[in-house]
C-alpha positions in Angstrom: 37.5 39.7 13.2 33.9 38.7 12.7 33.3 38.3 16.4 34.3 42.0 17.0 31.3 43.2 14.9 27.6 43.3 15.3 25.3 42.5 13.6 26.8 39.6 11.6 24.3 38.1 9.2 24.9 34.7 7.6 23.2 34.5 4.2 22.5 30.7 4.3 22.4 29.5 0.7 21.9 25.8 0.0 25.2 24.0 -0.9 23.6 22.7 -4.1 23.1 26.2 -5.3 26.6 27.2 -4.2 28.1 24.3 -6.2 26.0 25.2 -9.2 27.1 28.8 -9.2 30.8 27.8 -8.8 30.5 25.5 -11.8 29.0 28.3 -13.9 31.9 30.5 -12.9 34.3 27.8 -14.0 32.6 27.5 -17.4 32.9 31.3 -17.8 36.6 31.0 -16.9 36.1 33.3 -13.8 37.7 30.8 -11.4 39.8 27.7 -11.3 38.2 24.3 -11.6 37.3 22.7 -8.3 35.5 19.4 -8.0 32.0 19.5 -6.5 33.0 17.2 -3.7 35.9 19.5 -2.7 33.5 22.4 -2.6 31.1 20.5 -0.4 33.9 19.4 1.9 35.0 23.0 2.4 31.5 24.1 3.1 30.9 21.3 5.6 34.1 22.2 7.4 33.3 25.9 7.6 29.5 25.8 8.2 29.7 25.3 12.0 32.1 28.3 12.2 29.8 30.5 10.1 26.9 29.6 12.4 28.9 30.3 15.6 30.1 33.6 14.3 26.8 35.0 13.0 24.2 36.8 15.1 21.4 36.4 12.5 20.5 34.0 9.7 18.9 34.7 6.3 18.1 31.3 4.8 17.4 31.1 1.1 15.2 28.4 -0.5 17.1 25.8 -2.4 16.9 26.6 -6.1 15.7 30.1 -5.7 17.5 32.3 -8.2 15.7 35.5 -7.4 18.6 37.8 -6.6 16.5 40.9 -6.3 14.1 39.2 -3.9 17.0 37.9 -1.8 18.5 41.4 -1.7 15.1 42.8 -0.6 14.8 40.2 2.1 18.3 41.1 3.4 17.4 44.8 3.4 14.2 44.1 5.4 16.2 42.0 7.9 18.7 44.7 8.4 16.0 47.3 9.0 14.4 45.0 11.5 17.7 44.4 13.3 18.6 48.1 13.5 15.1 49.0 14.7 14.2 51.0 11.7 10.9 49.2 11.2 8.6 48.0 14.0 5.6 45.7 13.9 2.5 47.7 14.5 0.5 46.3 17.5 -2.5 48.7 17.4 -6.2 48.5 16.7 -7.7 46.4 13.9 -4.5 44.4 13.3 -5.2 40.9 11.9 -2.8 38.0 12.3 -3.0 35.0 9.9 -2.6 31.6 11.6 -0.4 29.3 9.6 -0.6 25.7 10.8 0.5 23.9 7.7 2.7 20.8 8.0 5.1 22.1 5.2 5.4 25.6 3.8 7.2 24.1 0.8 4.1 22.2 -0.3 1.8 25.2 -0.3 1.6 26.6 -3.9 2.3 30.3 -4.5 -1.3 31.2 -5.5 -2.5 29.9 -2.1 0.0 32.1 -0.2 -1.0 35.1 -2.2 -4.7 34.5 -1.5 -4.1 33.8 2.2 -1.9 36.9 2.9 -4.4 39.5 1.7 -5.6 42.0 4.3 -3.4 40.7 7.2 -1.0 42.7 9.3 1.1 39.8 10.4 1.5 36.0 10.0 1.9 33.6 12.9 3.9 30.5 11.9 3.1 27.6 14.2 6.5 26.0 14.0 5.3 23.0 16.1 2.9 22.1 13.3 5.7 21.7 10.8 6.9 18.2 10.1 10.5 19.6 10.1 10.0 21.0 13.6 12.1 18.3 15.4 14.1 17.3 12.3 17.4 18.7 11.1 17.6 22.5 11.6 18.6 22.9 8.0 15.2 21.5 6.9 13.3 23.8 9.3 15.2 26.8 7.9 14.1 25.9 4.4 10.5 25.9 5.5 10.9 29.4 7.1 12.7 30.7 4.0 9.9 29.5 1.8 7.3 31.4 3.9 9.4 34.6 3.9 9.5 34.5 0.1 5.9 35.4 0.1 5.6 37.7 3.1 7.0 40.7 1.2 7.5 42.7 4.5 4.6 41.2 6.4 5.8 40.8 10.0 6.4 37.2 11.2 5.2 35.9 14.6 7.2 32.8 15.4 5.4 30.4 17.7 6.2 27.0 19.2 3.2 25.6 21.1 3.7 22.7 23.5 1.3 19.8 23.8 0.2 20.9 27.2 -1.0 24.1 25.6 -2.9 22.5 22.7 0.1 22.3 20.3 2.3 19.5 18.8 5.6 20.2 20.4 6.6 17.3 22.8 10.3 18.0 23.2 12.3 19.0 26.3 12.7 22.4 27.7 16.2 22.7 26.2 14.8 21.8 22.8 12.0 24.4 23.2 14.6 27.1 24.1 16.7 26.1 21.0 13.7 26.5 18.7 12.9 29.9 20.2 16.5 31.0 19.8 16.2 30.1 16.1 13.3 32.4 15.9 15.5 35.2 17.3 18.3 34.4 14.9 16.1 34.6 11.8 15.0 38.1 12.9 11.3 37.2 13.5 9.5 40.4 14.4 7.8 38.7 17.4 8.4 35.4 19.2 5.6 33.7 21.2 6.7 32.6 24.7 4.6 30.3 26.9 4.3 32.0 30.3 4.1 28.6 32.1 7.8 27.9 31.2 10.2 27.6 34.2 11.9 30.7 35.4 15.3 29.3 34.2 13.9 28.9 30.7 12.3 32.4 30.8 15.6 34.0 32.0 17.5 32.3 29.1 14.9 33.5 26.6 15.1 37.1 27.9 18.9 37.1 27.5 18.7 35.7 24.0 15.8 37.6 22.5 18.0 39.9 20.3 15.9 42.4 18.4 12.7 40.3 18.4 9.7 41.4 20.5 8.1 38.9 22.8 4.4 37.8 23.2 3.6 36.2 26.5 0.9 33.5 25.9 -1.2 31.1 27.8 -3.5 28.5 26.1 -5.8 26.1 28.0 -8.2 24.0 26.0 -8.8 21.0 28.3 -10.6 22.8 31.1 -13.1 25.6 31.1 -12.0 29.1 32.1 -12.1 29.7 35.9 -15.1 31.4 37.3 -13.1 33.7 39.6 -12.1 36.8 37.6 -9.0 37.4 39.7 -7.6 34.0 38.6 -8.0 35.0 34.9 -6.5 38.5 35.6 -3.5 36.8 37.2 -3.0 34.8 34.1 -2.9 37.9 32.0 -0.4 39.6 34.3 1.8 36.5 34.2 1.8 36.7 30.4 3.5 40.1 30.7 6.7 38.1 31.3 8.0 40.5 34.0 7.4 43.4 31.6 9.6 41.8 28.8 6.5 41.1 26.7 5.3 43.6 24.1 1.9 41.9 23.8 -0.2 39.4 25.8 -2.3 36.5 24.6 -4.7 34.3 26.6 -6.9 31.6 25.0 -9.2 29.4 27.0 -12.4 27.4 26.8 -15.4 29.5 27.3 -18.3 28.6 29.6 -20.9 30.4 27.5 -21.3 32.9 24.7 -20.9 35.6 27.3 -17.4 34.4 28.1 -16.0 36.3 25.2 -17.2 39.6 26.7 -16.1 38.7 30.2 -12.5 37.8 29.2 -12.2 41.1 27.3 -13.3 43.2 30.2 -10.9 41.3 32.6 -8.0 41.9 30.2 -8.7 45.6 29.8 -8.4 46.0 33.6 -5.5 43.6 34.1 -2.9 44.7 31.6 -1.9 47.9 29.7 -0.2 46.1 26.8 -1.9 45.1 23.6 -3.7 41.8 24.3 -5.5 38.9 22.6 -8.3 37.4 24.7 -10.0 34.4 23.1 -12.5 31.8 23.9 -11.5 29.1 21.4 -14.3 26.5 21.9 -18.0 26.4 22.0 -20.6 28.6 20.3 -18.9 31.9 21.2 -15.7 31.4 19.2 -16.4 33.8 16.4 -18.0 36.4 18.7 -14.9 36.3 20.9 -12.8 36.7 17.7 -14.8 39.7 16.6 -14.2 41.4 20.0 -10.4 41.3 19.7 -9.0 44.5 18.2 -5.3 43.9 18.6 -3.4 41.1 16.8 -6.8 39.4 16.2 -6.1 35.8 14.9 -7.8 35.0 11.5 -7.9 31.9 9.4 -6.9 31.6 5.7 -9.8 31.8 3.2 -11.8 28.6 2.9 -10.0 25.9 0.8 -6.6 27.7 0.9 -4.6 25.7 3.5 -7.0 22.9 4.6 -5.3 20.1 2.7 -1.9 21.1 4.1 -3.0 21.3 7.8 -4.0 18.9 10.6 -7.8 18.9 11.2 -7.3 19.4 15.0 -5.6 22.8 14.3 -8.8 24.3 12.9 -10.4 26.5 15.6 -13.3 27.6 13.4 -11.9 31.2 13.1 -13.2 33.6 10.5 -10.9 34.6 7.5 -9.9 38.3 7.4 -12.4 39.4 4.7 -15.4 37.7 6.5 -14.2 39.2 9.9 -14.1 42.7 8.5 -17.5 42.3 6.8 -19.0 41.0 10.1 -17.5 44.0 12.1 -18.9 46.4 9.6 -22.4 44.9 9.6 -22.4 44.9 13.4 -21.1 48.5 13.4 -18.1 47.7 15.6 -15.5 48.8 13.1 -14.2 52.0 14.7 -11.4 54.4 13.7 -10.1 55.1 17.2 -6.4 54.3 16.9 -5.0 53.5 13.5 -1.6 53.4 12.0 -0.7 56.1 9.4 2.7 55.0 7.9 5.0 57.3 6.0 5.9 55.3 2.9 8.9 55.9 0.7 11.6 54.3 -1.4 14.2 52.0 0.2 17.1 54.5 0.1 15.3 57.5 1.4 15.7 58.5 5.1 12.6 60.7 4.8 10.1 58.1 6.0 12.0 57.6 9.3 12.6 61.3 9.8 9.0 62.4 9.1 7.3 59.4 10.9 9.3 60.0 14.1 8.2 63.6 14.1 4.6 62.8 13.3 4.5 60.0 16.0 5.7 62.4 18.7 3.1 65.0 17.6 0.3 62.4 17.7 1.3 61.5 21.3 1.5 65.2 22.3 -2.0 65.7 20.9 -3.2 62.6 23.0 -4.2 60.8 19.8 -4.5 57.0 19.7 -3.1 57.0 16.2 0.5 56.0 15.5 2.9 56.9 12.6 5.5 54.4 11.5 8.1 54.4 8.7 7.9 51.9 5.9 10.1 51.3 2.9 7.7 50.2 0.2 7.6 49.0 -3.4 4.4 49.5 -5.5 3.2 46.0 -4.5 3.9 46.8 -0.8 1.8 50.0 -1.2 -1.3 48.1 -2.4 -0.9 45.5 0.5 -0.4 48.2 3.2 -3.3 50.3 2.1 -5.5 47.2 2.1 -5.1 46.7 5.8 -8.0 47.5 8.2 -5.4 48.9 10.7 -4.2 51.5 8.3 -6.2 54.7 8.4 -4.2 56.5 5.7 -0.6 57.2 4.7 1.9 59.9 3.6 3.7 59.0 0.4 7.2 60.1 -0.6 8.9 60.0 -4.0 7.8 57.8 -6.8 5.0 56.2 -4.7 3.0 59.5 -5.2 2.3 58.3 -8.8 1.9 54.6 -7.9 -1.0 55.5 -5.5 -3.0 57.2 -8.2 -4.8 54.1 -9.5 -5.4 52.7 -6.0 -7.5 55.4 -4.3 -11.3 55.2 -4.5 -11.8 58.9 -5.0 -9.9 62.2 -5.0 -10.2 65.1 -2.6 -10.1 67.7 -5.3 -10.1 68.0 -9.1 -6.5 69.4 -8.8 -5.4 66.3 -7.0 -6.9 64.0 -9.6 -5.5 66.1 -12.5 -2.0 66.1 -11.0 -2.0 62.3 -11.0 0.1 62.6 -7.8 -1.3 61.5 -4.4 0.9 62.2 -1.5 -1.6 61.8 1.4 -4.3 59.2 1.8 -7.2 59.0 4.3 -9.7 56.2 4.8 -13.2 57.4 5.6 -15.7 55.7 7.9 -17.0 53.6 4.9 -13.5 52.3 4.3 -12.9 54.2 1.1 -9.5 55.7 0.3 -9.4 59.4 -0.6 -6.4 60.8 -2.3 -5.0 64.3 -1.5 -2.3 66.4 -3.1 -0.8 68.0 0.0 2.4 69.0 -1.9 0.3 71.2 -4.1 -1.4 72.8 -1.0 2.0 73.2 0.7 3.4 75.1 -2.3 0.4 77.4 -2.4 0.8 78.1 1.4 4.5 78.9 1.2 4.3 81.1 -1.9 1.3 83.0 -0.3 3.3 83.3 3.0 5.9 85.2 1.1 3.3 87.8 0.0 3.8 86.9 -3.7 0.1 86.8 -4.5 -1.0 89.7 -2.3 0.0 92.6 -4.6 -1.1 93.1 -8.1 -2.8 90.8 -10.6 -1.7 87.2 -10.2 -2.6 86.6 -13.9 0.4 88.7 -14.9 2.8 86.4 -13.0 5.0 83.7 -14.7 6.1 80.5 -13.1 8.7 78.0 -14.4 8.6 74.3 -13.4 12.0 72.7 -13.9 11.9 68.9 -14.0 9.1 66.4 -14.1 7.5 63.6 -12.0 4.8 63.9 -9.4 6.4 67.1 -7.9 6.4 68.7 -11.3 2.7 68.0 -11.8 1.9 69.2 -8.3 3.8 72.4 -8.9 1.8 73.1 -12.1 -1.4 72.5 -10.2 -0.3 74.9 -7.4 0.7 77.7 -9.9 -2.6 77.3 -11.7 -4.6 77.4 -8.4 -2.7 80.6 -7.5 -3.9 82.2 -10.8 -0.5 82.5 -12.5 -1.2 83.7 -16.0 1.7 81.9 -17.6 3.2 78.5 -16.6 6.3 77.2 -18.3 7.3 73.5 -17.9 10.7 72.2 -18.8 10.1 68.6 -19.7 12.8 66.1 -18.8 13.6 63.5 -21.5 12.5 60.6 -19.4 9.0 59.1 -19.3 7.1 59.2 -16.1 4.7 56.3 -15.3 3.1 54.3 -12.6 2.7 50.5 -12.4 -0.1 48.2 -11.1 -1.0 44.6 -11.2 -3.8 42.7 -12.9 -4.5 39.1 -11.9 -6.7 36.8 -13.9 -7.2 33.0 -13.6 -6.5 31.2 -16.9 -6.1 27.7 -15.4 -9.0 26.5 -17.5 -7.5 27.8 -20.7 -10.0 30.6 -21.4 -9.4 33.3 -24.0 -7.5 36.3 -22.7 -8.8 38.8 -25.3 -5.4 40.6 -25.6 -3.6 41.9 -28.7 -0.1 43.1 -28.2 2.9 44.4 -30.2 6.2 42.6 -29.7 8.1 45.6 -31.0 8.4 47.6 -27.7 11.8 46.7 -26.3 11.5 44.4 -23.3 7.8 44.9 -22.8 4.5 44.1 -24.6 2.6 47.1 -25.9 -1.2 46.6 -25.6 -2.9 47.3 -28.9 -6.5 46.2 -28.1 -8.6 44.5 -25.4 -11.3 42.2 -26.8 -13.8 39.7 -25.4 -12.2 37.5 -22.8 -10.7 37.4 -19.3 -9.1 40.9 -19.6 -12.2 42.4 -21.1 -14.3 40.9 -18.2 -11.7 42.4 -15.8 -12.1 45.9 -17.2 -15.9 45.6 -17.2 -15.9 44.6 -13.5 -14.2 47.9 -12.5 -16.3 50.9 -11.4 -15.6 54.5 -10.7 -12.0 55.5 -10.0 -11.0 51.8 -9.8 -11.3 51.8 -13.7 -7.8 53.1 -13.5 -6.8 49.5 -12.7 -8.0 48.3 -16.0 -5.7 47.4 -18.9 -6.2 49.5 -22.0 -4.5 50.2 -25.4 -1.2 52.1 -24.9 -0.4 50.3 -21.6 2.8 48.2 -21.5 3.0 44.8 -19.8 6.5 44.7 -18.2 6.3 41.6 -16.1 4.2 38.4 -15.9 4.4 36.0 -12.9 7.9 37.4 -12.1 9.2 36.9 -15.7 10.6 40.1 -17.2 13.4 41.4 -19.3 12.5 39.9 -22.7 9.5 39.6 -25.0 10.0 35.9 -25.3 9.7 35.3 -21.5 6.5 37.4 -21.4 4.9 35.6 -24.3 5.8 32.2 -22.8 3.9 33.1 -19.7 0.9 34.3 -21.6 0.7 31.0 -23.5 0.5 28.9 -20.3 -2.8 27.9 -18.7 -2.2 29.3 -15.2 -3.0 32.1 -12.8 -1.5 35.2 -14.5 -0.3 38.2 -12.6 0.5 41.0 -15.0 2.5 44.1 -14.0 1.2 46.9 -16.2 3.0 50.2 -16.8 1.0 53.3 -17.8 2.6 56.6 -18.8 1.5 59.8 -17.2 1.4 62.8 -19.4 4.4 65.0 -18.7 2.5 68.3 -18.7 -1.0 69.7 -18.1 -2.8 72.6 -16.6 -2.3 74.6 -19.8 1.4 74.8 -19.3 3.7 75.8 -22.1 6.3 73.1 -22.9 9.9 74.4 -22.9 12.4 72.0 -24.6 15.4 74.4 -24.6 16.2 76.9 -21.8 17.3 79.4 -24.4 13.6 80.4 -24.5 14.2 82.0 -21.1 16.4 84.7 -22.6 13.5 87.1 -23.7 11.5 86.6 -20.5 10.6 90.0 -18.9 9.5 88.5 -15.6 9.8 85.2 -13.7 8.1 85.1 -10.3 8.6 81.5 -9.2 11.0 78.8 -10.3 10.1 75.3 -8.9 12.9 72.7 -8.8 11.0 69.4 -9.4 12.5 65.9 -10.1 15.6 66.5 -12.2 16.6 64.3 -15.2 19.3 61.7 -14.7 22.0 64.1 -15.8 20.8 66.9 -13.5 19.3 70.2 -14.3 22.4 71.3 -16.2 21.9 68.5 -18.7 18.8 70.2 -20.1 19.5 71.9 -23.4 20.2 75.6 -23.0 21.1 75.2 -19.3 23.6 78.0 -19.6 20.7 80.4 -19.5 19.6 79.3 -16.0 22.0 81.4 -13.9 21.8 84.6 -16.0 18.0 84.3 -15.8 18.1 83.9 -12.1 20.5 86.8 -11.7 18.3 89.1 -13.9 14.8 88.2 -12.8 15.3 87.0 -9.2 12.4 84.6 -9.0 11.4 82.8 -5.8 13.1 79.4 -5.8 11.0 76.5 -4.5 12.9 73.3 -3.8 10.9 70.0 -3.7 13.7 67.4 -3.3 15.3 66.5 0.0 18.1 66.2 0.6 18.9 68.5 -2.4 20.4 66.6 -5.3 24.0 67.5 -6.0 24.6 68.4 -9.7 27.0 66.1 -11.6 30.4 67.7 -12.0 30.3 70.2 -14.9 33.2 70.8 -17.2 35.9 73.2 -15.9 34.5 76.7 -15.6 31.1 75.6 -16.7 28.4 77.6 -14.8 30.9 78.0 -12.0 29.9 74.5 -10.8 27.2 76.0 -8.6 23.8 74.3 -7.9 20.7 76.3 -8.7 20.0 77.1 -5.0 23.6 78.3 -4.6 23.2 80.6 -7.6 19.9 81.8 -6.2 21.4 82.7 -2.9 24.2 84.7 -4.6 21.5 86.5 -6.6 19.7 87.3 -3.3 16.6 85.4 -4.3 14.0 84.2 -1.8 14.2 80.4 -1.4 11.5 78.0 -0.1 13.5 75.0 1.1 12.2 71.5 0.6 11.9 71.0 4.4 9.5 73.9 4.6 7.2 72.1 2.2 7.5 68.9 4.3 6.6 70.9 7.3 3.4 72.1 5.6 2.7 68.6 4.2 3.1 66.8 7.5 0.9 69.4 9.3 -1.8 69.0 6.7 -1.7 65.2 6.9 -1.8 65.2 10.7 -4.8 67.6 10.8 -6.6 65.3 8.3 -5.8 62.1 10.1 -6.8 63.4 13.5 -10.0 65.1 12.2 -11.0 68.7 12.9 -13.2 70.4 15.4 -15.3 73.5 15.1 -14.5 77.1 16.2 -11.5 78.5 18.0 -10.4 75.0 19.2 -9.6 74.0 15.6 -7.3 77.0 15.2 -5.5 76.3 18.5 -5.1 72.6 17.6 -3.6 73.4 14.2 -1.2 75.8 15.8 -0.1 73.3 18.4 0.4 70.7 15.6 2.6 73.1 13.6 4.7 74.0 16.7 5.2 70.3 17.5 6.2 69.5 14.0 8.5 72.4 13.8 10.2 71.4 17.0 10.5 67.8 15.8 11.9 68.6 12.4 14.4 71.1 14.0 15.6 68.4 16.3 16.1 65.9 13.4 17.9 68.5 11.2 20.2 69.5 14.1 21.1 65.9 14.7 22.1 65.7 11.1 24.2 68.9 11.2 21.8 70.7 8.8 20.6 74.3 8.9 17.1 74.9 10.2 14.7 77.1 8.0 13.9 80.4 9.6 10.1 79.7 9.6 10.8 76.8 12.0 12.3 79.1 14.6 9.3 81.5 14.3 6.9 78.6 14.8 8.7 77.2 17.8 8.7 80.7 19.4 
């Protein structure tokens, strides 16, 4: 049965953890008593069959009880296998070289420090002590590394002794190690181009969903003087066009060798390449010149005690490399990635990014747009990458980005506390934009709603909360609506961020908290100490990342769920990572708060009704919801949808409101409706224009129109593939 399916993933949990969980189930009375030895015997008998039947492996570290983290790792692996996420290979990508002898020995704080500002991590499997040991031990090493990657792509590399590595096994053993890289779902696997054709053919057939990097490393002899010889090596690394990227590392003859090998590579191959001179005085210059998948070292003192001295090629760490490029004015913005970031369950990132990427290609832009499912922590990591020129944000991430940006494009964007588009300027600063607000203004104006009469006489109603609710209020205020009503959902809306302080020497924190706040700690005051110093170190908009009275500490070093667990972490002398939650005010912009929809009964006009993020029970769970449909029938407002796909209302009681959704009721009342996908069309066009830059005169208008036509075609294609209706304005644009 299993063999008839693909993909089959074996979640490889250590037998000790399996036995412990079975014993716990027995103590709870959930299963019959079975001796540990019997469980181990069954596992030993079945393990080989599990491994044969599975296409992919997800190893878990022995003793790791993080169920949520394991689930996230599985979700990432599935996305990688199905091709829903792809490793970005473009400009300014940095790859951390990990040459430790054991991933299990490296402490967590060292991993966190080393992984900052890197696009990918290359694990030199040949450096691991477990490389030629039992496969189960090697899988434990890989599982430990992946615990800390949090979505950072893995480059899996086995370097043989003849290419400056430590692997001295046979060709068959080399192939088996690479196959293991394919089975764990490594985003990229390094393949030595000097392998025999039989080995290469076997690798090509076994590569699964991993991409290949063809590589050649020569450290014993200096690079050839004949340029054609070097060019032939680059072409050989293309692996008969199976390689997605190429890497050549040689001994340079002089400081100029770094320039020479770059020029040869640009003429020899069309794929992303790494061209390095790893010895001599020109090592760091050669490193600086590499723009794609540039190798970087861990910060000084991070990994040294866990690595062999001969594996240190004197490479710069990521932060020093970026500073050097900026000081030399070689940090360009030609060709960046602009991901569309959204929650795990949303298909919008894939839909919008595919449309945006096609548009970028049609406009001959070097930029690329990729989808990414992201948590708040992922958001901070992704926006910290030099290869990222900006991002489009979907869902709750619009609030999470608020404290991360360096500045805001407009006062309305800052006031809305909702950033849905980010752009990095030439100085590397992140600017936050509220494109949803601009999109609402554009669509409402396109309907001619603000062209006749005095806008100050108009009334708008925002139903629901969240980032979309605040953006709607900002839009209505900008359009000059004289009266804005906001129906507040009962839930709080907040964003979270992390604060990290080093308390290993036992310094005073300077924190007073209340324990009477459910499962979190309520900050009452910040005094002299580590947290006071943290706040004082923040300048400008980054002060949003400080911790202040009224904030809630919801997690410390992974511990959450009880006040006791949080206090226990605070009392320890250790590196403290605090996850802080800050509430965003539910209303602003002078809006009138409406708590019961019966207040709609006396309204004489209602021009716009915006459907923002609904409460958990749906819009009809709001008190006085029975007045919604009569008000729509009577006043016929323009309905603006912000959620896609539209949320289905929970089943109402028999006969209650005819069980119609608000858009359905609006259609029956012959109201004009701005569909959510119309807003996404506007938002995506605005983001693309910002990312690609603008030009003066008529050319700018032509370019904007071409972008809009391309986006309309792309969204129409995506909606048609899903069997969904296409908004009328899309057809007009395509024509």
